[in-house]
RODO-2510 file (C-alpha; in nm, 4 decimals, decimal comma):
residues 354
     n   res          X          Y          Z
     1     x     6,0781     6,4440     0,5101
     2     x     6,4375     6,5482     0,5278
     3     x     6,7049     6,3046     0,5473
     4     x     7,0475     6,3383     0,7135
     5     x     7,3530     6,1466     0,6529
     6     x     7,5966     6,0850     0,8979
     7     x     7,9561     6,0376     0,7898
     8     x     8,2201     5,8892     0,9292
     9     x     8,3688     6,1160     1,0998
    10     x     8,0436     6,2547     1,2773
    11     x     7,9818     5,8689     1,3437
    12     x     8,3055     5,8565     1,5424
    13     x     8,2514     6,2125     1,6921
    14     x     7,9132     6,1133     1,8131
    15     x     7,9893     5,7869     1,9715
    16     x     8,2690     5,9615     2,1300
    17     x     8,0427     6,2133     2,3206
    18     x     7,8368     5,9308     2,4232
    19     x     8,0846     5,7291     2,5339
    20     x     8,2730     6,0387     2,7310
    21     x     7,9050     6,0920     2,8652
    22     x     7,8579     5,7357     2,9913
    23     x     8,2049     5,7232     3,1213
    24     x     8,1346     6,0720     3,2926
    25     x     7,8433     5,9533     3,4550
    26     x     7,9989     5,6239     3,5507
    27     x     8,2595     5,7829     3,7603
    28     x     7,9900     6,0450     3,9037
    29     x     7,7548     5,7569     4,0185
    30     x     8,0634     5,5604     4,1679
    31     x     8,1986     5,8444     4,3821
    32     x     7,8386     5,9045     4,5082
    33     x     7,8169     5,5301     4,6091
    34     x     8,1691     5,5521     4,7622
    35     x     8,0857     5,8947     4,9524
    36     x     7,7438     5,7131     5,0918
    37     x     7,9192     5,4027     5,1683
    38     x     8,2130     5,4752     5,3796
    39     x     8,2618     5,7638     5,6169
    40     x     8,5693     5,9940     5,6261
    41     x     8,8724     5,9576     5,8246
    42     x     8,7580     6,3011     6,0388
    43     x     8,4122     6,1368     6,0965
    44     x     8,5921     5,8072     6,2153
    45     x     8,7907     5,9987     6,4537
    46     x     8,5003     6,1813     6,5370
    47     x     8,3085     5,8920     6,6246
    48     x     8,5764     5,6927     6,8206
    49     x     8,6275     6,0200     7,0451
    50     x     8,2603     6,0387     7,0910
    51     x     8,2364     5,6633     7,1988
    52     x     8,5541     5,7177     7,4447
    53     x     8,3621     6,0032     7,6043
    54     x     8,0572     5,7981     7,6215
    55     x     8,2742     5,4990     7,7917
    56     x     8,4097     5,7346     8,0420
    57     x     8,0824     5,9206     8,1149
    58     x     7,9510     5,5407     8,1260
    59     x     8,2199     5,4522     8,3912
    60     x     8,1979     5,7593     8,6317
    61     x     7,8253     5,7037     8,6941
    62     x     7,9259     5,3365     8,7201
    63     x     8,1734     5,3588     8,9985
    64     x     7,9696     5,6818     9,1828
    65     x     7,6595     5,4246     9,1724
    66     x     7,8883     5,1392     9,3261
    67     x     8,0203     5,3888     9,5985
    68     x     7,6477     5,5061     9,6632
    69     x     7,5646     5,1148     9,6816
    70     x     7,8377     5,0620     9,9155
    71     x     7,7548     5,3504    10,0990
    72     x     7,3969     5,2209    10,1232
    73     x     7,4420     4,9166    10,2438
    74     x     7,4187     4,9921    10,6069
    75     x     7,1184     5,0621    10,7672
    76     x     7,0753     5,4159    10,6162
    77     x     7,2566     5,5636    10,8877
    78     x     7,3827     5,9063    10,7969
    79     x     7,6488     5,8599    11,0985
    80     x     7,8042     5,5888    10,9062
    81     x     7,7661     5,7542    10,5362
    82     x     7,9604     6,0779    10,6994
    83     x     8,2388     5,8274    10,8592
    84     x     8,2472     5,6863    10,4680
    85     x     8,2994     5,9845    10,3091
    86     x     8,5037     6,1529    10,6001
    87     x     8,7638     5,7821    10,4986
    88     x     8,7893     5,9014    10,1522
    89     x     8,8203     6,2639    10,1863
    90     x     9,1116     6,1699    10,4584
    91     x     9,2780     5,9138    10,1870
    92     x     9,2415     6,1977     9,8944
    93     x     9,4162     6,4446    10,1384
    94     x     9,7003     6,2092    10,1811
    95     x     9,7244     6,1831     9,7769
    96     x     9,6715     6,5305     9,7338
    97     x     9,9996     6,5880     9,9522
    98     x    10,1848     6,4095     9,6623
    99     x    10,0390     6,6623     9,4143
   100     x    10,2015     6,9467     9,5920
   101     x    10,3788     7,1638     9,3835
   102     x    10,3265     6,9825     9,0380
   103     x    10,2813     7,2239     8,7917
   104     x     9,9612     7,2321     8,6388
   105     x     9,8444     7,0073     8,9255
   106     x     9,6346     7,2804     9,1360
   107     x     9,4341     7,3971     8,8378
   108     x     9,3542     7,0400     8,7241
   109     x     9,2220     6,9398     9,0534
   110     x     9,0681     7,2590     9,2010
   111     x     8,7573     7,2071     9,4039
   112     x     8,4257     7,2869     9,2284
   113     x     8,2335     7,5277     9,3575
   114     x     7,9575     7,4771     9,6097
   115     x     7,6307     7,3223     9,5510
   116     x     7,3599     7,5541     9,6953
   117     x     7,0587     7,3792     9,5973
   118     x     7,1164     7,0728     9,8133
   119     x     6,8940     7,1179    10,1233
   120     x     6,8966     6,7434    10,3182
   121     x     7,2010     6,5993    10,4431
   122     x     7,1626     6,3141    10,1956
   123     x     7,1918     6,5484     9,9231
   124     x     7,4797     6,7017    10,0534
   125     x     7,6601     6,3584    10,1084
   126     x     7,5626     6,2595     9,7455
   127     x     7,7578     6,6131     9,6319
   128     x     8,0440     6,5285     9,8238
   129     x     8,0616     6,2074     9,6883
   130     x     8,0555     6,3402     9,3243
   131     x     8,3285     6,6093     9,3980
   132     x     8,5261     6,3194     9,5509
   133     x     8,4515     6,1401     9,2268
   134     x     8,5806     6,4266     8,9837
   135     x     8,9005     6,4925     9,2361
   136     x     8,9742     6,1368     9,1917
   137     x     8,9222     6,1212     8,8329
   138     x     9,1556     6,4314     8,7576
   139     x     9,4425     6,2885     8,9807
   140     x     9,4149     5,9999     8,8094
   141     x     9,4064     6,2005     8,4492
   142     x     9,6776     6,4736     8,5109
   143     x     9,9468     6,1701     8,7117
   144     x     9,8619     5,9381     8,4123
   145     x     9,8466     6,1688     8,1311
   146     x    10,2576     6,3519     8,2465
   147     x    10,4101     6,0108     8,3702
   148     x    10,3060     5,8435     8,0181
   149     x    10,4783     6,1555     7,8179
   150     x    10,7525     6,1463     8,0135
   151     x    10,8124     5,7601     7,9686
   152     x    10,7383     5,8149     7,6005
   153     x    11,0523     6,0775     7,5946
   154     x    11,2613     5,8148     7,7762
   155     x    11,1712     5,5686     7,4944
   156     x    11,2695     5,8061     7,2149
   157     x    11,5711     5,8137     7,3832
   158     x    11,6213     5,4376     7,3429
   159     x    11,6359     5,4490     7,7690
   160     x    11,4290     5,2337     7,9495
   161     x    11,1737     5,4422     8,2077
   162     x    11,1784     5,1761     8,4555
   163     x    11,5061     5,2443     8,5365
   164     x    11,4300     5,6145     8,6506
   165     x    11,1070     5,5945     8,7739
   166     x    10,9537     5,5724     9,1043
   167     x    10,9121     5,2921     9,3275
   168     x    10,5510     5,3864     9,4276
   169     x    10,4433     5,6127     9,6635
   170     x    10,4002     5,5707    10,0715
   171     x    10,0280     5,5928    10,1743
   172     x     9,8672     5,5346    10,5204
   173     x    10,2493     5,4991    10,6796
   174     x    10,3842     5,1940    10,5298
   175     x    10,4326     5,1077    10,1424
   176     x    10,1308     4,9218    10,0736
   177     x    10,1952     4,7262     9,7493
   178     x     9,9122     4,8130     9,4605
   179     x     9,8799     4,4144     9,4212
   180     x     9,7023     4,3864     9,7652
   181     x     9,4297     4,6404     9,7148
   182     x     9,2727     4,4874    10,0371
   183     x     9,5326     4,6028    10,2514
   184     x     9,5418     4,9357    10,1225
   185     x     9,1814     4,9494    10,1835
   186     x     9,2446     4,8639    10,5202
   187     x     9,4795     5,0865    10,6114
   188     x     9,3083     5,3903    10,4350
   189     x     8,9901     5,2958    10,5491
   190     x     8,7880     5,3071    10,2411
   191     x     8,7000     5,0701     9,9942
   192     x     8,8631     4,8545     9,7529
   193     x     8,8031     5,0148     9,4285
   194     x     8,8887     5,3707     9,5564
   195     x     9,1798     5,2375     9,7384
   196     x     9,3108     5,1159     9,4027
   197     x     9,2403     5,4118     9,2392
   198     x     9,4587     5,6295     9,4919
   199     x     9,7298     5,3526     9,4644
   200     x     9,7695     5,4079     9,0692
   201     x     9,7148     5,7810     9,0950
   202     x    10,0138     5,7846     9,3590
   203     x    10,2556     5,5402     9,1626
   204     x    10,1969     5,7782     8,8744
   205     x    10,2706     6,0425     9,0296
   206     x    10,6123     5,9199     9,1774
   207     x    10,6806     5,7817     8,8499
   208     x    10,6244     6,1338     8,7178
   209     x    10,8690     6,3004     8,9657
   210     x    11,1565     6,0388     8,9379
   211     x    11,1410     6,0717     8,5921
   212     x    11,1262     6,4642     8,5746
   213     x    11,4043     6,4632     8,8423
   214     x    11,6064     6,2503     8,6092
   215     x    11,5378     6,3976     8,3156
   216     x    11,7086     6,7175     8,4658
   217     x    12,0125     6,5473     8,4486
   218     x    12,0154     6,3685     8,1093
   219     x    12,1232     6,5525     7,7490
   220     x    11,7434     6,6735     7,6996
   221     x    11,8445     7,0204     7,5897
   222     x    11,9857     7,1844     7,2918
   223     x    12,3377     7,2956     7,3131
   224     x    12,3210     7,6117     7,0504
   225     x    12,0128     7,8384     6,9593
   226     x    12,1544     7,8333     6,6045
   227     x    11,8715     7,7206     6,3496
   228     x    11,8449     7,3912     6,1366
   229     x    12,0984     7,1446     6,1604
   230     x    12,3258     7,1045     5,8134
   231     x    12,4036     6,7203     5,8866
   232     x    12,2756     6,4444     6,0723
   233     x    12,3842     6,1534     6,2216
   234     x    12,4900     5,8832     6,0403
   235     x    12,6074     5,8092     5,7142
   236     x    12,6844     6,1309     5,4690
   237     x    12,9009     6,2190     5,1972
   238     x    13,2520     6,3575     5,3756
   239     x    13,2706     6,7161     5,2581
   240     x    13,6369     6,6888     5,2194
   241     x    13,6844     6,3416     5,0363
   242     x    13,2804     6,3225     4,8939
   243     x    13,3125     5,9720     4,9658
   244     x    13,0419     5,7651     5,2216
   245     x    13,1855     5,8326     5,5724
   246     x    12,9915     5,8043     5,9079
   247     x    12,8699     6,1694     6,1054
   248     x    12,8839     6,0614     6,4669
   249     x    12,6780     6,3942     6,5602
   250     x    12,4838     6,6462     6,4467
   251     x    12,6103     6,9951     6,3133
   252     x    12,4587     7,2973     6,4033
   253     x    12,5738     7,5753     6,1625
   254     x    12,5822     7,9560     6,2697
   255     x    12,7531     8,2861     6,3139
   256     x    13,1175     8,2767     6,4663
   257     x    13,1108     8,3373     6,8422
   258     x    12,7613     8,1883     6,8739
   259     x    12,7321     8,0628     7,2186
   260     x    12,7523     7,7093     7,2906
   261     x    12,5150     7,5945     7,5872
   262     x    12,5552     7,2957     7,8501
   263     x    12,2816     7,0022     7,7296
   264     x    12,2748     6,9194     8,0891
   265     x    12,4487     6,9641     8,3810
   266     x    12,7965     6,7868     8,4776
   267     x    13,1401     6,8362     8,5193
   268     x    13,4082     6,9779     8,2093
   269     x    13,6328     6,6332     8,1554
   270     x    13,7857     6,7793     7,8378
   271     x    13,8428     7,1420     7,7198
   272     x    14,1220     7,1234     7,4446
   273     x    14,2190     7,0223     7,0822
   274     x    14,1386     6,7171     6,9254
   275     x    14,2434     6,5944     6,5975
   276     x    13,9789     6,6466     6,3547
   277     x    13,7176     6,8092     6,6328
   278     x    13,9736     7,1181     6,6620
   279     x    13,8564     7,3113     6,9456
   280     x    13,6523     7,0716     7,1739
   281     x    13,4989     7,0453     7,5034
   282     x    13,3436     6,7153     7,6830
   283     x    13,1123     6,7104     7,9850
   284     x    13,0554     6,4294     8,1681
   285     x    12,7215     6,3493     8,3386
   286     x    12,7502     6,1079     8,5423
   287     x    12,5807     5,7515     8,4666
   288     x    12,7457     5,6780     8,1643
   289     x    12,6435     5,9923     7,9552
   290     x    12,8847     6,2300     7,8052
   291     x    12,8532     6,5242     7,5342
   292     x    13,0865     6,6644     7,3374
   293     x    13,1117     7,0319     7,1766
   294     x    13,3583     7,0255     6,8751
   295     x    13,4914     7,3209     6,5919
   296     x    13,4689     7,5906     6,8810
   297     x    13,6344     7,9276     6,8866
   298     x    13,7204     7,9160     7,2339
   299     x    13,6163     7,8058     7,5471
   300     x    13,4161     7,9425     7,8459
   301     x    13,4884     7,6802     8,1115
   302     x    13,7766     7,4179     8,2166
   303     x    13,8576     7,0883     8,3099
   304     x    13,7053     7,0017     8,6129
   305     x    13,4521     7,2788     8,6568
   306     x    13,0600     7,2182     8,7144
   307     x    12,8411     7,3699     8,4637
   308     x    12,4388     7,3914     8,4992
   309     x    12,1835     7,2996     8,2135
   310     x    12,2203     7,5659     7,9550
   311     x    12,4999     7,7531     8,0740
   312     x    12,7604     7,9011     7,8322
   313     x    13,0711     7,6961     7,7912
   314     x    13,2295     7,8249     7,4629
   315     x    13,1561     7,9995     7,1453
   316     x    13,0777     7,8634     6,7767
   317     x    13,3789     7,8671     6,5346
   318     x    13,5394     7,6663     6,2516
   319     x    13,8648     7,5192     6,4107
   320     x    13,9717     7,1652     6,3348
   321     x    13,8458     6,9581     6,0136
   322     x    13,5450     7,1953     5,9123
   323     x    13,4379     7,3995     5,6223
   324     x    13,2530     7,6667     5,7823
   325     x    13,1608     7,7967     6,1441
   326     x    12,9248     7,5569     6,3128
   327     x    12,8971     7,3481     6,6304
   328     x    12,9528     6,9755     6,5923
   329     x    12,7518     6,7723     6,9080
   330     x    12,7507     6,4608     6,9931
   331     x    12,5940     6,2124     7,2727
   332     x    12,7740     5,9580     7,4182
   333     x    12,6298     5,6621     7,6631
   334     x    12,8579     5,3972     7,8194
   335     x    13,1531     5,4754     7,5782
   336     x    12,9426     5,4707     7,2362
   337     x    12,7912     5,7609     7,0413
   338     x    12,4497     5,7575     7,0144
   339     x    12,2326     5,9856     6,7949
   340     x    12,1396     6,3299     6,9456
   341     x    11,8430     6,3502     6,7360
   342     x    11,6495     6,1139     6,9704
   343     x    11,7784     6,3216     7,2639
   344     x    11,6438     6,6451     7,1309
   345     x    11,3151     6,5035     7,0169
   346     x    11,3048     6,3173     7,3904
   347     x    11,3675     6,7195     7,5139
   348     x    11,0550     6,8392     7,3761
   349     x    10,8526     6,5898     7,4892
   350     x    11,0112     6,6402     7,8489
   351     x    10,9354     7,0749     7,8281
   352     x    10,5549     6,9303     7,7228
   353     x    10,4912     6,7494     8,0451
   354     x    10,6051     7,0265     8,2335
***
């Protein structure tokens, strides 16, 4: 027999080791349970995406089945099936006229490779219907995605996209409102569901073209190739008084004589010296939009001159109330200064939509 004496220190050490081991086991067990019961964000996103594609696939199949059912309500006449397919093709042809020339449209809706396995006329009709479904789905997605990106760009700039969007496409001669699908279906000689999809794609395409055209006239583009900004829009510490003061634009630091570019097409409304701003150029873009470029070293344009977007209008300098070479850039809408950052961010979305 051998005896062991556990001193107070040894007892405390042993108790500490046991407690630490128990705590470690508890933490590990809890972590395992949490990992087992919870789905990571990546898994949730993947599951959400998988469900989305399942819904899209099911929707396409349902549309195809519906189209086949409608075409099969006849006595099975191949001539009637062919007539219905031809009407759909004619409607698609009118729609694709709206997409003509749009960047990326040709690739998005390129016809699929011909199927050589179909031997019977019915199989060929069915393959044609499948191709039509693919084309209208691609047209809907192409127009909707680009129109939504442009609408978002206008909202980022604080503008209402409905004031710049199209008024709808013209199909089958007179304009048929989307709220009257039966009339549109009668004009196009197709079923109502297909007619509505044609109308939606056409309206989105019309909005996309109108918004893209309007974007070309707005100050959505950078006024200089200089890098990061040194001061943002809003309240800041004045570099001279070291007190809070409102800054009505953005500052872009750079080298002297760095080119200054027009942020949008317009007419030069001012080119001269303004108190505090130094050498200044102002451009009127119409519809209440104006941009101001200050602290310039010199001018490249004169009052009354029409300029294009990206055209050189001046050189960067440090005139006026300035601590060093930089561009002070402002955007005005209906006589009120706006945050130029919103317009620059909108410009990024506009360029992505092209």
